[in-house]
N, C-alpha and C positions, 0 to 999 in steps of 0.2 A: 441489565445487563453492567456487571460488572469489568472497572477500566481496563483495557488491553494491552499486551503489553510486548513492547518494538525489541528486537535487539537482531546485532550485527553488524549494526555501523562500523566503519573502519577508514584509516585515508587509502586511496590507493593514487595512483596514477594514471594518466590519461587514457585509452584502453582497456582498461582493467575490467574486472567483473566481481561483485559483491552482491550475496545474497542474505537476502531481508526478512525477519521471521517475523511475525505477529502471532500470539496467543491469547485464544480469545474463550470466554462460559459458555459451554453450551451444550451440546445434546449431538454427539456424533452424527445423529440422523435427522437434525431442525436443518433447516432452511437459513443461511444468514446473510446479509448486507453485506461486504466489508470492503473497507476503502483504503488506498495508498492513500497519503498526501504527501505536499513537503513546502515548508518556506525557509527560506534562505533569507540570513538578515535584512532590515530595510524594505524585504519583498511581503505581496501576499500570500495566504496560503494558497497552494495550487493542488488542486487533484491529479493522481497522476494513471492511476489504476482501482478498477472495483472489479468484485467479483461474487453474483451469488452464489453461493456453497453447494446448495440443494440440484439447480441444474450447470453450474458452469460456466454458468453467461458470463461475458466479461468485457470490460472497454477499459478505454487506454485514452491519456491525453496522445493529442499531434504530437509532442515536444519528445514522447517515448517509444511511438509507435515503432516498433523493429525493431528494440531494444532490450527494451523491458518486456519481463514474462510474470502476470501474475497468477499463483495458481494457489492449492488447499488438499492438503493432505485432513481430509476429515475425521479421523480413528485420533488423530491429534489435535482435533480442533485449533489447529493452525494454520495462517495463509504465508504465502510467500512471494518475492519480491525480487524475483530474476535479474541484475541490472549491469549489462553487456557495452560494452563499445561506449564506457563511461567518459561524461567531458566535463571540464573546468564547471560550467553551468548547470550541474549535476549536484553540485554539493550545495548540501543543507540537510536542516534537520528532516525526518524522515517521521512520519506517524500513520498510525493506520488509526482507520474509527467505524461505529457500526452505526446503518442509518433503521432502523428495527421495522417491522414492515413492507419495509422494501421487500418486491422480488423483481424478479430480473427482467422487467419491464421496467419499472421504477430504480434497477441498483444500477447507475447509472457514473461516471465523472461529471457530465451536465448535472446532475442533482446533488452537487456535492454540499449545498446550504442542509441538506437534512441528514451528516452526517454528524451523528455525536460521542461520547465515552470516550475521547480521546486517551490513547498511552501517553509518557510522558516522551517518547520521540528517543529514535537514536541517530547519531551525527557520521550523517556523509562528509566526507571531501577529497575531492577530484584535486591533483596538481599535475600540472603539465612539468 
């Protein structure tokens, strides 16, 4: 699996919105477990959301439920992270990654250790 490529990071004010994109290599007919993660300086990496592209099964971290939405466009082999109602605590470098072999039952934020093929990351800064 080739590394994923993230884009869309920016600086926004509290309450603002951003949409991140993650381009992955693969077939538009395949099923892939893709996750969004974030890491703030001095903090451990945190799983934010996952999607299994074949079924659209999604999971979210409690910290972003109701504010972030993960989605996919299989024709473009791209996964998105729509982030609304942003807070300063959302400031971090955001990464996407895959978990090869995971299906809808195992593609979840609870299985963060199974993800790899990290992209280079995209910076999100939320200021008050």
